[in-house]
C-alpha positions in Angstrom: 0.0 0.0 0.0 2.8 2.4 0.9 4.5 1.6 -2.5 1.2 2.3 -4.3 0.8 5.6 -2.4 4.4 6.5 -3.3 3.7 5.7 -6.9 0.6 7.8 -7.0 2.5 10.6 -5.3 5.3 10.3 -7.8 2.8 10.4 -10.7 1.0 13.4 -9.3 4.4 15.1 -9.0 5.2 14.3 -12.6 1.8 15.6 -13.8 2.3 18.8 -11.8 5.8 19.3 -13.1 5.0 18.4 -16.8 1.5 19.9 -17.0 2.5 22.2 -19.9 4.0 19.2 -21.7 0.7 17.5 -21.3 -1.4 20.5 -22.2 0.3 22.1 -25.2 0.8 18.9 -27.4 -2.9 18.0 -26.7 -4.1 21.5 -27.5 -1.9 21.7 -30.6 -3.1 18.3 -31.9 -6.8 19.1 -31.3 -6.3 22.5 -33.0 -4.6 20.8 -35.9 -7.6 18.4 -36.2 -9.9 21.4 -36.0 -8.0 23.2 -38.8 -8.2 20.1 -40.9 -11.9 20.0 -40.4 -12.2 23.6 -41.4 -9.9 23.1 -44.5 -11.5 20.0 -45.9 -14.5 20.8 -48.2 -17.9 19.2 -47.7 -18.4 16.3 -50.1 -22.0 15.4 -50.8 -22.8 11.8 -52.0 -25.8 11.0 -54.1 -26.7 7.3 -54.8 -29.1 5.6 -57.2 -30.2 2.0 -56.9 -30.7 0.0 -60.1 -32.6 -3.3 -60.1 -31.7 -6.0 -62.6 -35.2 -7.0 -63.8 -35.5 -10.5 -65.2 -37.0 -11.4 -68.5 -40.8 -11.0 -68.4 -41.6 -13.8 -70.8 -40.5 -17.3 -69.6 -37.3 -18.4 -71.3 -38.9 -21.8 -72.0 -41.3 -20.0 -74.4 -39.0 -17.4 -75.9 -35.3 -18.0 -75.3 -33.2 -14.9 -75.4 -30.3 -14.6 -77.9 -28.4 -12.4 -75.4 -26.3 -15.0 -73.5 -24.0 -12.6 -71.5 -24.6 -12.2 -67.8 -25.7 -9.0 -66.2 -22.4 -8.7 -64.4 -20.5 -8.7 -67.7 -22.7 -6.0 -69.2 -22.4 -3.9 -66.0 -18.6 -4.2 -66.2 -18.7 -3.3 -69.9 -20.8 -0.2 -69.3 -18.7 0.8 -66.4 -15.6 0.8 -68.6 -17.5 3.1 -71.0 -18.6 5.4 -68.1 -15.0 5.6 -66.8 -13.6 6.3 -70.3 -11.8 9.6 -70.8 -14.3 10.9 -73.4 -17.3 10.2 -71.1 -15.7 11.9 -68.1 -14.8 15.0 -70.1 -18.4 15.2 -71.3 -19.6 15.1 -67.7 -17.1 17.8 -66.7 -18.2 20.1 -69.5 -21.9 19.5 -69.1 -22.1 20.0 -65.3 -19.1 22.3 -64.8 -17.3 19.9 -62.5 -14.2 20.8 -60.6 -14.5 24.5 -61.4 -11.8 25.6 -58.9 -9.3 22.9 -60.0 -9.3 23.4 -63.8 -6.4 25.8 -63.7 -4.5 23.7 -61.3 -4.9 20.2 -62.6 -4.1 18.6 -65.9 -6.8 16.9 -68.0 -5.7 13.5 -66.9 -5.6 14.5 -63.3 -9.2 15.8 -63.5 -10.4 12.7 -65.2 -8.7 10.5 -62.6 -10.2 12.6 -59.8 -13.7 12.2 -61.2 -13.2 8.5 -61.6 -12.4 8.3 -57.9 -15.6 10.0 -57.1 -17.7 7.5 -59.0 -18.4 4.3 -57.2 -20.4 1.2 -58.2 -21.4 -1.4 -55.7 -23.2 -4.7 -56.6 -26.0 -6.1 -54.5 -25.8 -9.9 -54.4 -28.2 -12.5 -53.2 -28.3 -16.3 -53.1 -30.7 -17.6 -55.6 -32.0 -21.1 -56.0 -31.8 -22.1 -59.6 -33.3 -25.2 -61.2 -30.1 -26.1 -62.9 -28.1 -26.1 -59.6 -28.7 -28.0 -56.4 -27.0 -25.3 -54.3 -27.9 -21.6 -54.1 -26.0 -19.5 -56.5 -24.7 -16.0 -55.6 -26.1 -13.6 -58.3 -26.2 -9.9 -58.7 -29.8 -8.7 -58.4 -29.1 -5.0 -58.2 -26.3 -2.4 -58.0 -25.9 1.1 -56.8 -24.2 4.0 -58.6 -22.9 6.9 -56.5 -21.1 10.2 -57.2 -19.5 12.7 -54.7 -19.2 16.4 -55.3 -18.9 19.6 -53.3 -22.2 20.7 -54.8 -25.1 18.5 -53.7 -27.1 19.4 -56.8 -24.3 18.4 -59.1 -23.9 15.2 -57.2 -27.6 14.4 -57.8 -27.5 15.4 -61.5 -24.3 13.4 -62.3 -25.6 10.3 -60.5 -28.9 10.5 -62.5 -26.9 11.0 -65.7 -24.7 7.9 -65.0 -27.7 5.7 -63.9 -29.6 6.7 -67.0 -26.6 5.9 -69.1 -26.4 2.4 -67.6 -30.1 1.8 -68.6 -29.7 3.2 -72.1 -26.5 1.3 -72.8 -28.0 -1.9 -71.5 -31.0 -1.6 -73.8 -28.8 -0.7 -76.8 -26.4 -3.5 -76.1 -29.1 -6.1 -75.9 -31.0 -4.8 -78.9 -27.7 -4.6 -80.9 -26.8 -8.1 -79.9 -30.2 -9.4 -80.9 -30.1 -7.6 -84.2 -26.6 -8.8 -84.9 -27.6 -12.4 -84.1 -30.6 -12.1 -86.5 -28.5 -10.6 -89.3 -25.8 -13.2 -88.9 -28.4 -16.0 -89.1 -30.0 -14.5 -92.1 -26.7 -14.3 -93.9 -25.9 -17.9 -92.9 -29.3 -19.0 -94.0 -28.8 -17.4 -97.4 -25.4 -19.1 -97.9 -26.8 -22.5 -96.8 -29.8 -22.0 -99.1 -27.5 -21.4 -102.1 -25.5 -24.5 -101.1 -28.7 -26.6 -100.8 -29.8 -25.4 -104.3 -26.4 -26.2 -105.8 -26.4 -29.7 -104.3 -30.0 -30.3 -105.3 -29.1 -29.3 -108.9 -25.9 -31.3 -108.9 -27.8 -34.4 -107.5 -30.6 -34.0 -110.2 -28.0 -33.7 -113.0 -26.0 -36.7 -111.7 -29.2 -38.7 -111.4 -30.3 -37.8 -114.9 -26.9 -38.6 -116.4 -26.7 -42.0 -114.6 -30.4 -42.8 -114.3 -30.2 -46.6 -115.2 -26.9 -47.0 -113.3 -28.4 -46.3 -109.9 -28.9 -49.2 -107.5 -32.7 -49.0 -107.6 -32.5 -50.0 -111.3 -30.6 -53.2 -110.7 -33.7 -55.4 -111.0 -34.8 -53.5 -114.1 -31.4 -54.0 -115.7 -31.4 -57.7 -114.9 -34.9 -58.1 -116.3 -33.8 -56.2 -119.4 -30.7 -58.3 -119.8 -32.7 -61.5 -119.4 -35.2 -60.3 -122.1 -32.4 -59.3 -124.5 -30.7 -62.7 -124.1 -34.0 -64.4 -124.7 -34.6 -62.3 -127.8 -31.1 -63.1 -129.1 -31.8 -66.8 -128.6 -35.0 -66.5 -130.6 -33.2 -64.6 -133.4 -30.4 -67.3 -133.5 -33.1 -70.0 -133.9 -34.8 -68.0 -136.7 -31.4 -67.4 -138.4 -30.6 -71.2 -138.3 -34.0 -72.0 -139.7 -33.6 -69.5 -142.5 -30.1 -70.7 -143.2 -31.4 -74.2 -143.6 -34.1 -73.0 -146.0 -31.6 -70.9 -147.9 -29.3 -74.0 -148.3 -32.2 -76.0 -149.6 -33.2 -73.3 -152.1 -29.6 -73.0 -153.3 -29.4 -76.7 -153.9 -32.7 -76.5 -155.9 -31.5 -73.5 -157.9 -28.3 -75.3 -158.7 -30.2 -78.2 -160.4 -32.5 -76.0 -162.5 -31.6 -74.2 -165.8 -32.8 -70.6 -165.6 -33.4 -70.6 -169.4 -35.1 -73.9 -170.0 -38.0 -75.8 -168.6 -38.4 -76.4 -165.0 -37.1 -80.0 -165.3 -33.8 -79.2 -167.2 -30.5 -79.3 -165.2 -28.2 -76.3 -165.2 -24.7 -77.2 -166.4 -21.6 -76.3 -164.5 -19.0 -73.9 -165.9 -16.7 -76.8 -166.6 -19.4 -78.7 -168.5 -20.4 -75.7 -170.5 -16.7 -75.1 -171.4 -16.4 -78.7 -172.6 -19.6 -78.4 -174.6 -18.5 -75.1 -176.2 -15.2 -76.6 -177.3 -17.1 -79.5 -179.0 -19.4 -77.1 -180.8 -16.3 -75.1 -181.9 -14.8 -78.3 -183.4 -17.9 -78.9 -185.3 -18.0 -75.4 -186.6 -14.3 -75.6 -187.7 -15.2 -78.6 -189.8 -17.7 -76.5 -191.7 -16.3 -72.9 -191.6 -12.9 -71.3 -191.5 -11.3 -70.0 -188.3 -12.1 -66.4 -189.2 -15.8 -67.1 -189.8 -18.0 -64.9 -187.5 -19.7 -67.9 -186.0 -16.3 -69.4 -185.1 -15.1 -66.1 -183.7 -18.2 -65.8 -181.5 -17.7 -69.3 -180.2 -14.1 -68.5 -179.4 -15.2 -65.5 -177.3 -17.7 -67.7 -175.5 -15.0 -70.3 -174.8 -12.6 -67.5 -173.5 -15.3 -66.2 -171.1 -16.0 -69.7 -169.8 -12.3 -70.4 -169.3 -12.0 -67.2 -167.3 -15.0 -68.1 -165.2 -13.7 -71.6 -164.6 -10.3 -70.1 -163.6 -11.9 -67.7 -161.1 -13.9 -70.6 -159.5 -10.8 -72.7 -159.2 -8.9 -69.8 -157.6 -11.7 -69.2 -155.1 -11.5 -72.9 -154.1 -7.7 -72.7 -153.7 -8.1 -69.6 -151.6 -10.7 -71.3 -149.4 -8.4 -74.2 -148.8 -5.6 -71.7 -148.0 -7.9 -69.9 -145.6 -8.9 -73.2 -143.9 -5.2 -74.0 -143.4 -4.4 -70.5 -142.0 -7.3 -70.8 -139.5 -6.0 -74.1 -138.3 -2.6 -72.6 -137.9 -4.0 -69.6 -136.0 -5.9 -71.9 -133.6 -2.7 -73.8 -133.0 -0.7 -70.6 -132.3 -3.4 -69.2 -129.9 -3.2 -72.4 -127.9 0.4 -71.6 -127.2 0.7 -67.8 -127.4 -1.3 -64.7 -126.6 -3.0 -62.5 -129.1 -0.1 -60.0 -129.0 2.5 -62.5 -130.1 4.2 -61.6 -133.4 3.4 -65.0 -135.0 -0.3 -64.7 -134.1 -0.5 -61.2 -135.5 1.2 -62.3 -138.8 -1.2 -65.2 -139.3 -4.2 -62.8 -138.6 -2.9 -60.4 -141.3 -2.6 -63.3 -143.8 -6.1 -64.5 -143.0 -7.5 -61.0 -143.5 -5.7 -60.7 -146.9 -7.1 -64.1 -148.1 -10.6 -63.1 -147.0 -10.3 -59.9 -148.9 -9.3 -61.7 -152.1 -12.1 -64.2 -151.7 -14.7 -61.3 -151.3 -13.3 -59.6 -154.4 -13.5 -62.8 -156.5 -17.0 -63.5 -155.2 -18.1 -60.0 -156.1 -16.9 -60.4 -159.6 -18.4 -63.9 -159.9 -21.7 -62.7 -158.4 -21.8 -59.9 -160.8 -21.3 -62.3 -163.7 -23.7 -64.7 -162.3 -26.3 -62.0 -161.9 -25.6 -60.7 -165.3 -26.0 -64.2 -166.6 -29.3 -64.9 -164.8 -31.0 -61.5 -165.0 -32.7 -62.7 -168.2 -33.8 -66.1 -166.8 -37.0 -67.4 -168.3 -37.6 -70.6 -166.2 -40.7 -69.9 -163.9 -39.5 -72.4 -161.3 -36.1 -70.8 -161.2 -37.5 -67.4 -160.9 -39.8 -68.4 -158.0 -37.0 -70.2 -156.1 -34.7 -67.2 -156.7 -37.4 -64.8 -155.3 -37.8 -67.0 -152.2 -34.0 -67.1 -151.8 -33.8 -63.3 -152.0 -36.5 -63.0 -149.3 -34.6 -65.4 -147.1 -31.4 -63.4 -147.6 -33.2 -60.1 -146.7 -34.7 -61.8 -143.6 -31.3 -63.2 -142.5 -29.6 -59.8 -143.0 -32.4 -58.1 -141.0 -32.2 -60.7 -138.2 -28.4 -60.4 -138.1 -28.7 -56.6 -137.8 -31.3 -56.9 -135.1 -29.0 -59.4 -133.3 -26.2 -56.9 -133.5 -28.4 -54.2 -132.1 -29.5 -56.4 -129.2 -25.9 -57.4 -128.5 -25.0 -53.8 -128.3 -27.8 -53.2 -125.8 -26.5 -56.1 -123.8 -23.1 -54.6 -123.7 -24.6 -51.3 -122.5 -26.5 -53.1 -119.8 -23.4 -54.9 -118.6 -21.5 -51.6 -118.6 -24.3 -50.0 -116.5 -24.2 -53.0 -114.1 -20.4 -52.7 -113.7 -20.6 -49.0 -113.1 -23.3 -49.3 -110.5 -21.0 -49.6 -107.4 -19.1 -46.5 -108.3 -22.2 -44.6 -109.3 -24.0 -45.7 -106.1 -21.0 -44.5 -104.0 -20.9 -41.1 -105.7 -24.7 -40.7 -105.6 -24.8 -41.6 -101.9 -22.1 -39.0 -101.1 -24.1 -36.3 -103.0 -27.3 -37.4 -101.3 -25.6 -37.4 -97.9 -24.2 -33.9 -98.5 -27.6 -32.7 -99.7 -29.5 -34.2 -96.7 -26.9 -32.7 -94.2 -27.2 -29.3 -95.9 -31.0 -29.5 -95.9 -31.0 -30.4 -92.2 -28.6 -27.5 -91.5 -30.9 -25.2 -93.5 -34.0 -26.3 -91.5 -32.0 -25.9 -88.2 -31.0 -22.3 -89.2 -34.6 -21.5 -90.2 -35.7 -22.5 -86.7 -32.9 -20.5 -85.1 -33.7 -17.5 -87.2 -37.4 -17.7 -86.2 -36.3 -17.8 -82.5 -33.9 -14.9 -83.1 -36.5 -12.7 -84.6 -38.9 -13.4 -81.8 -36.1 -12.6 -79.3 -35.3 -9.4 -81.2 -38.9 -8.3 -81.0 -38.9 -9.1 -77.3 -35.8 -7.0 -76.8 -37.2 -4.1 -78.9 -40.4 -4.1 -76.8 -38.2 -4.1 -73.6 -39.6 -7.4 -72.4 -36.2 -9.0 -71.9 -33.8 -8.5 -69.0 -33.7 -4.8 -68.2 -32.2 -2.3 -65.7 -34.9 -0.5 -63.6 -34.1 2.5 -61.3 -36.0 1.6 -58.1 -34.4 4.5 -56.2 -33.4 7.5 -58.1 -30.6 9.8 -57.1 -31.6 12.0 -54.2 -30.5 15.5 -53.3 -28.1 15.0 -50.3 -29.0 17.2 -47.3 -25.8 16.7 -45.3 -22.2 16.0 -46.5 -21.0 12.5 -46.6 -17.4 13.6 -46.2 -15.4 14.6 -44.2 -16.5 13.0 -41.0 -15.5 15.8 -38.7 -16.6 14.1 -35.5 -14.3 11.2 -36.4 -11.5 13.6 -37.3 -11.9 15.4 -33.9 -12.0 12.2 -32.0 -8.9 11.0 -33.7 -7.3 14.4 -33.0 -8.2 14.1 -29.2 -6.8 10.5 -29.1 -3.7 11.5 -30.9 -3.3 14.6 -28.8 -3.6 12.6 -25.6 -1.1 10.1 -26.8 1.3 12.8 -28.0 1.0 14.8 -24.8 1.6 11.8 -22.5 4.5 10.7 -24.7 6.1 14.1 -24.7 5.7 14.4 -21.0 7.2 11.0 -20.4 10.1 11.8 -22.8 10.8 15.1 -21.0 10.7 13.4 -17.6 13.0 10.6 -18.7 15.6 13.0 -20.1 15.4 15.3 -17.1 18.2 14.3 -14.6 17.1 16.7 -11.8 16.5 15.4 -8.3 13.0 16.1 -7.2 12.5 14.2 -3.9 14.4 13.1 -0.7 14.2 9.4 -1.5 15.9 9.9 -4.9 18.7 12.0 -3.3 19.3 9.5 -0.4 19.4 6.7 -3.0 21.9 8.4 -5.2 24.2 9.8 -2.4 23.8 7.2 0.2 23.7 9.9 2.9 20.6 10.8 5.0 18.8 14.1 4.5 18.9 16.4 7.5 16.3 19.0 6.4 14.4 20.2 3.3 14.3 23.8 2.3 10.9 24.7 0.7 10.7 26.6 -2.6 10.6 30.4 -2.2 8.2 32.1 -4.6 9.0 35.7 -5.5 6.5 38.4 -6.6 7.8 38.1 -10.2 7.1 34.4 -10.2 3.6 35.1 -9.0 3.0 37.6 -11.8 4.2 35.0 -14.4 2.0 32.4 -12.9 -1.0 34.6 -13.0 -0.3 35.5 -16.7 0.0 31.8 -17.5 -3.4 31.2 -16.0 -4.9 34.0 -18.0 -3.4 32.7 -21.2 -4.6 29.2 -20.4 -8.2 30.4 -19.7 -8.1 32.6 -22.9 -6.8 29.6 -25.0 -9.6 27.4 -23.6 -12.2 30.0 -24.3 -10.8 30.6 -27.8 -10.8 26.8 -28.4 -14.4 26.6 -27.5 -15.3 29.4 -29.8 -13.3 27.8 -32.6 -15.1 24.5 -32.1 -18.5 26.3 -32.1 -17.5 28.1 -35.4 -16.5 24.8 -37.0 -19.7 23.2 -35.8 -21.8 26.1 -37.1 -20.3 26.3 -40.6 -19.4 22.7 -41.3 -21.6 20.4 -39.3 -24.9 22.2 -38.5 -26.2 25.7 -38.0 -26.2 26.6 -34.3 -29.7 28.0 -34.6 -30.9 24.7 -36.1 -29.0 22.8 -33.5 -30.5 24.9 -30.7 -34.0 24.4 -32.2 -33.5 20.6 -32.4 -32.1 20.6 -28.9 -35.1 22.6 -27.6 -37.6 20.3 -29.3 -35.8 17.3 -27.8 -35.8 18.8 -24.3 -39.5 19.7 -24.6 -40.4 16.2 -25.7 -38.5 14.8 -22.8 -40.2 17.2 -20.3 -43.7 16.4 -21.7 -43.0 12.7 -21.3 
């Protein structure tokens, strides 16, 4: 207890000795805080609250083509609001920072206005159908602006909040229109592609109609019918050939110039008979007699005819030998072998000579029988000519059918490749057509969504609390500044007093003296106060009282001009007291 009493006594002594070190730092700090309060201008803050209103038509009925989130659009518009051009327009329109235009550069003014604009999102946890947990979404946001003039603060805040609404509508409508335009262009391109593929598919189908897989059965039936027709023609040709051979045999045994029962002599027999007749004529006439000369010409013609017939027989025998040789060579070599090619050339040459001799002989024979008078011969010859015409016609028809068979086989062989190409074209056409129908559906949806955005039925920004005219400044907080000044003043004054006490090496009490010297104190001489010291002390008190009174006046002035009018404060205080008294 004695130690505590001694400590208290020591502290009282320190306070008494260092009272000015405690008073003046405190007063100076509080005065500095009061000066700061007086220097700092009033900043009025106006705030507008903007609600993010959801799409009014259910998305399941009309899906929106604007897929960006509201937070993204807010950040995009914020960048536009904070742009240098937009800030400069606000400065010019509302005459912002009028006192700082000559002191600050353009960039400094823009940065200062940016610092005064604040945007704060209002988030809430929303239960969405697509998520099992609540999702934190922005449902609204606030836009604020600070200015020395409360009216300007309100006007600028209204300007910025309106800008957010306008840009949001423009952004959504532009996005919807851009989507619709893009889909229209894509639809046009795909339509051209579908038309080209359709034309290409039709042309390919037209060019390869009977080569398509669906005509396989038809081609097989056609091939079967052609083969059947050729078989029938072959049977008819064989029958006519037999009839022609029979007629030729009959014609060979009938003389075209005699009765129907006379036999036609062969060229050799006629030559032998002509020679006998010439011998008889020579026994009667001279060699230069006209009758003998005529017979000689007849004998010469017959000899020539017999020679040609013999030559044709020789050539036929030679042709038969060459054909046998060719068959033997083909059994050992291919068609491209030199020996095979040489034999083929010889056969062609022999056939050509035989055709030439037959043509000459046929002409002579025709010339000889054109004036035939035998009715039987003429009838048989007419029937033979008819058969020849029928055989030639049947052979031509057979050749035509064989050509058709070749075409059918060609179509059948080309079917796999044609089917592959046709399927590729058809697949491309179906895919393009499906894409076209999909784009049509998307374009219809985009147009409905564009109409919804133009009618402002989509997600919009709605000002639920417009910017108000602030009645009291938001900054500076002078009470907080003064409290900070008081706390700092107290701390500074105590620190200064402690520092002064610690650096002062003077001995102030008996205990300290005895402790330092180790000798007891016999007596203590009290302090003698002179009249001059009394005068100085009185002056200090006057200064102290005057300073305190001046401080109170300064505080009242600050309160009156920067916090609240004293008359208003007195009126409010009076109403408060009256209400308390009445209660």
